[in-house]
C-alpha positions, 0 to 999 in steps of 0.5 A: 365927446359927451356921453349920457346914460339913461337909467331904467328906474321907476322915475323913467316912466316913458323912455325915449324910443327909436323905431326903425322901419327896415325896407328892402329896396331894389337898386334900380328904384333907390333914387325914386325911393329916396325922392319920397323923403326929400321934401321932408316928412310933413305928416309926422313932424307935427305929431305929439312926441315926435323928435326927429327922423333919419333916412339911412341908405344902405352901404351894403345890402338893400335895406334902407332904414327909416328911423324915427325918435319919439318921446315915448312908446305911447306917442309912437302908438298914438301916431300909428292910429292917427289920420296923419299916419294914414295919410303918410302911408296912403301913397305907397309905391308899387310892389316892384320897388321892393326886394322883399318884406319890410319889418319894424324894430323898436328900441329904448334909448339907454345911452347916447354920445354926442360930440363936444 
């Protein structure tokens, strides 16, 4: 395993961030919800500062997590004000798909461990 720590210091002006959108989806709509991401995320993938995204299916509970990684908070905020963001969120599904309100959490990446 390889571990890497990211120190918060004056040199670290823009730490990498992780943005998690927690979305409660009713079980009967889980397949349709996942299908929305099967073709990729073309609206975000070319955005400056975008690194990758993950769609996490709940093992317990009903909250999916859509996680994106960004070079900086500024890159994420720029994305939220872009035309690509508006397009990505223009075809929202019916409210009946959801089991409640979604919410966002944002974290700085301070350490990571990878295999090998």
